[in-house]
N, C-alpha and C positions, 0 to 999 in steps of 0.2 A: 504494500500500500504506500502511495506517495506520502512523504513526510517533510516537515520543515527542517532543513539541515542545520540551521543556525539557531534553533529554538532556545538553547541555553544562553547564548549570547544576548539574544533579544530580551529574554527575561531578566538577565543580569544587568542590563542597562538601566533598569528602573532605579529611581532615587529614593523610593520609600517602599515600605512593606505593602501598602495599599496599591501603589502603582505596579509593583511586582505581581501581585495577585491578579490585577486587571489584565496585564500583559499575558500572563499564563493562561487565563481563561479565554482571551481573544484568540490566541494561537491554537489552543486546543479545539476551538470551534472551527477554525479554518482547516485544521487537519481532518476533522470529522467530515467536512464538506468534500475534501479531496478523496477520502475513503469512499464516500457514497457515489463518486463519479468514476471509480475504478472500472475501466472498460472490460476487464476480464470478468469481474464479478457481475456486472450488469448484463453482459451478454449471456453468461451461464445461467443467470436467473431468468432471462427472457425466453430462452429456447429449451425445449425438452424433446428428447428422442426416445420413443417407446416402440420397440420392434421396428417396423418400417414407417412409423408415423412421426412426422416432425410437427411439433406444436410451437407456434410463434404467436404470442399475444392471443387473440381470439380466433386465429386461423389454424387449420389443420391440413397438412399435406401428406399424401401417400408417396413416400420416397421411391417405392417400387415401380412407379409409372414413369420415372425420369431416367432417361438413358445416360445423361451426363449432368453433373453439377459443377457449374463454374462459379468462382468467387472473384469479385472485382471490387475496386473502390479506392478510396484515398482519404487522408486526413490525419490529424495529429494522433488520434486514438485508434486508427484503423489497424495498425500493426498488432496491438494487444487484442483488439476485437478478432483479428484473424487467428491468433493463438487460441482464444476461447472457442471460436467456431470449430477449429480443427479438433479440439478436445472432445467436442460433441459428435462431429460427423466423420472424423478420421478418413479412412480410405474411400469413403463414399464420394469425396471430393475428387473430381477428375483433374482439374487444373485451376489455377488462380493467379491473379496479379494485383498487388496493392501498392499504391504510391505512398511512401511515408517520409517524414522529414529526415534530413541528414543527421547521423549520430544519435538517433532516437532509440536504437536497439540496445542490447541484442534481443532478437526474437527467436522463437523455437519452432517456427512453422516448417513443415516438410512438403506438403502438397501445394501450398500457396507461396508463390515467389513475391519478394518484396523489392521494390524499386525506390531507392533513396532519391530525394529531390529537394528543391529549395522552397523555403517559406520565410517571409510572405511574398517575396519577389520571385516569380516563376523562372525556371531555367530550362535548358535543353534536356536535361535528364528527366524532368517532370513531363515534358512534351513527348519524349520518346516512350515513357511509360504509359501516357494517355493514349498514344497511338496503338500500343500493344493491347491495352484494355479494350479499345473499340474493335480491334481485330478479333480478340478472344470472344467477345459477346456476339460479334457478327457471324461466327460459325455456329451459334446456338440454333437449334431447331425447335419445332413445336413441342416435342416431348423432352425438352431439356429444362433445367432449372438454373437460373442465374441469381446468386445471392450477392447483394451489394452492401458493402460495409462503408457507411458514410459518417463522417464526423467533421467537426470544425477544422478549417485549414484545407479542406479538400479543393476549394476553389483555386488556391495557389498551387497546390501539389498536383493537380490534374489539368495543366494548361494545354489546350489544343486550339490555337487560333483559327478562326473561321476564314476560309477562302484566302483572300489576298493579304490578310493581316499577318505581319511577321511577329515572331516571338519578341523582338525588341520593341515593336509597337505596343504589344500587350504589357510588357514590363514598364514602359513609360506611363501608360494609363494607370496601371496598378500603383505605381509610386506616387503619382499625382493624387489619386483618390485617397491613399493612405494618409497623406499630409493635409487633406482638405477639410477634415472634420465630418465627412460623410458617414452616415450610419451604415451598418453592415447590410441592411436591406437595400439601401441606395447603391452601395458599392456593388452588390451582387446583381442588381438590375442591369448594370452596365456589363458586368462580366458574362452574364448569361447570353447576351446578344452579340458578343464577339467571340463566342466559343462554339466549337463543333462537337463538344461532349456534354457540356452543362446545359441547363435550361430544358431538360427532357430529352436531349439528343441521345444520351446513352441508352435510355429505354427504347427509343425509336430504332436504334441499331440492334438491340437484343430481341425485338419482336420477330417471330411469334412465341418465343420462350416465355415461361412463367418467371416473374421477378419477385423476389422477396428483398425488401429494403430494411436493414437493421440500422437505425439512426441514433447517434449520440448527438444531441442538439446543442449548438452553441449560439442559437438565435433566439431572441426574446419572443416568447409565446409559441415557439416551435412551428413556425410556418414552413412547411416541408420544402417549398420551392426556393427558399432562401438558404437552407442549410447546405453548405458546400455548393451553393448555386443550383441545387435541385437537379442533378443529372438524370434522375429516374422518375421524376414526378412532373405533372403538368405545370407550365409556367403561367403565372398570373399577370406578367408584365409584358410590355410591348417595346418595339424599337423607339417609339415616341417617348416612352417613359425614360429610356436610357439617355436619349438626347437631353431631356429635361434635367436629369441629374447632373450631367456635365455642364449644362448652362447654369444651373443653380449655384454651383460652386466655382463659377468663372473659369472653367477648364476647357470650354469648347474651342476657343481660339487656338490653344496650344495642344489640342488633341491631334495625334498623327492623322494625316489625310486619309490613309487607308481605313481607319476606324470611322472617321466622319462619313466617308463615302458609303461604307456598308450600312451604317445606321440611317442615313438619309434615304438611300435606296430601299431599305427595309420599310421605313415609314411610308414610302410611296407605293409599297406593294410590289416592288421589283425584286425583292429577295424574300425567301420563305421565312415566315415567322417561326418562333420557337413553338414546339408542340403544345397544344392547349388541352383542356379537360375533356373535350369531346373526342379526342383522338382515340382510335380503337386500341392503340398499344397499351393504354393504361388500364384496360379492362382485365389484364392478367398481371397487374402489378399490385403488391400488397406491402403496406408500410407499418413499421413498428418502431416507435420512439422508445429506446431502451434506457435512456438516461437524459437528464436535462438539468437546468439550473434550479428548478424547484426541488428536485430530489437532493441536490447538494445543499441548498439553503435550509431545507427542512432538517437535514442532518446536523447542520450547525446549531439550529435551535434546540434540537434534542440534546446536543452536547451541553448547552447552557443549562437546560433543565436538570440533567443528571448531576450537574455541579451545584444545584440548589438555587439557581437564579430564576427569576421571572424571565420569560423569553417571548419574543415576538418576531415573526417573519413579516416585516413591513411590506415588502414587495419583491417579486422576482422579475419585474418588468422595468427595472431602472434604466433610464437613458439620459443623455444630456452631456454637456461639456464637463469634463472631469473636475475642473477646479470649482465649478458651481456645485457639483454634487458634494465635494468635500466641505464646502461652506454649509450645505444643507445638513450633512451628518453632524457637524459641529453644533448647528442650531438645535437639532433633536437632542443631542447630549445635554446642552444647556437647559432645555425644557424639562428633561428628566430630573436634573438637579434642582431646578427652581420650583417645579410643581408636581413632580411624580407622574407626569404624563409624557408619553402614552403608557408608561409602566413605572411603578415605584422601584427605587433601587433597593437592593442590588439587582441588576437586570442585564440582560444581553439582548441587543436588537440586531437583526440581520436584514440586509438588503442584497439583492442580486440583479444582474443584468449586464449591460455593457455600455460604458460611456465612450466618449470620443475626445480627442485632443486636437485642436486646431494649432498646428505647429507654426509659431511665429518667431521663436528664438533659435539659437544655434546650440542648445544644450542637449543632453542625453537623458531621456526619461521615458516613462510609460504612463498610461492612464491611471493605473492603481497607485503608483507612487505620487502622481500629481494630486489624486484624491487625498491621500494622507498628508501631503505637504500643505494643501489648501486648508484642511481641517486643523492642522497644527497652528496656523495663523490665528485661529479663532478660539482655541481652548487653552491658550497660554495661562499657566498659573493654577489650573484646576487640578485637584488631587484625586487619585483613585479612579481614573478613567483611562481607557485605551480605545483608539480607533485604528483598525487595520484593514487592509484591502489587498486582495491578490487575484491574479489571473490563474484559473485552474489548470492551464496548460504549463504553468511554471515559467512563462516567458512574457514579461510585461514590456511591450514595445520593443525597441531595438536594444535591449539591455540583458544582462545576465540574471537579473532579479525577477521574482514573481510578483513582488509588490513591496509594501512598506508598512511600518507601524509607527504611530505617533501617540504621544500622551501630553499631559499638561506641562511637562518639563522639556519638551522637544525644542522650543524656541530658546529657552535659557541656556540649554546645552550648546545650541548652535552659536549663540552670541559669545559664549566662552571661547569659541574657535574663530571668532570674528567673521561669522557667516551671517549674512542678512537673508532671511528666508524668502522675503518678497522678491529679491533679485533673482533667486534661483527659479521661482515659479514664473517670473517674467521671461526667463530664458528657456523655459521648458527643460530645466536642468535638475529635475527631482532626483535622478539616480545619483548624481554627484553629491547632492545634499545628504541623502540617507546613507550613502556609502561612507561618508566622512563620520557620521554618527554611529555607524554599525547598526543601523535600524532598517536597512533593506532586508526583505524576506527572500531567502533562497530555498528553493525546493529541487532545483535541477528540472530537466524535462520530465513531466509527470506521466506522459503517455495518455492523457485525457484532455478534454476541452469542453466545458459546459459554461462558458462565459466567466464572469467575475463574481466574487463574493466579498462583501464588506461587512464588518461587524463593529458594533459599539458595545463596550462594557462600562457600566457605571457601578462602582462599589458603594 
């Protein structure tokens, strides 16, 4: 199970007994969230094999009618999902290929091959893997079964540019959207329409085979067509929507011409739209969300309750600019102290979702570290509290950290080092700030991805 590697250091940084206890409880809740998102356990819990019957969610499949079982997919959690699937199906699997991040193993699969690729900026290895995935499902026939393992990160890890778009064009669009502050849904609206695999095209290539999609969701509310850009489900967006996203974030003028040409021609009806709900290919496709942010945040709440705290899952639909969310978490903390609302202390409050960072500075940071830094600005001097936030994949932005922890002494400790916190947040340099204080959270690559989890502890 994924764990916080520097937990003892983070707890030891507390300057009082109450702060130490608050930090300990916050980190314990985050570890519980990571455990609930363990892809091996969630897949094993979701599928059952009894004789020749495969039970997935509410669906039952007779494995004896399938001549071949192919396994494909991609994402940060898909390697571990493949391990779990092999432990259930073993030699029944004919062949498989999964795209996983570089250095995310080791994995113990035998029937399913693993292709390492780049995330979040796509690379040639990912494109080659995506081509092989389409070729593999393309050979599936009516009496074959295709099992797709889909998790967050799949969009970048399975890049296959459509028609005349080059990989470099796709990389440029990806980089621009990452820095723009666009939500994951907006981001994937564009990616679906410049891809030959995502946005339902994988299912189109697999038809007439039966498809089972095992999905570990990293998108708020679990909209299936946005998780890894929905390679095996109907697309609810259009070429026009993709154009609107690029215009909304002032990216249209700098978008590569090949991308603009495809999107404009698609909007005019000159290029085929992504497969929609009425397409016959989806009549043989079955979906099961095996894990999501709600399961992770619920586990964090359970951790608080088992430690004797009042606990509240405030939301698993959190969105917005990271620094504003940090300010909000600080405001909730102050309200608990001032009025005992929404819970009396001692308590733990959990929120989940995925925020965004509009990059304006030249620093190094991630959305969860920016949440913690923004909160630190507002809780200075308060005792017996902790606010911590992490990305469940263990990678917060382009940093080595998963997130960060702040308490009421964070600002005073930084001033002792002649660090002005506001300057760091203005430069989007939260990683440098928390690294200096040894309050960045490190988990290493967790092998899962169900958005972010933030916790508040008030003693």
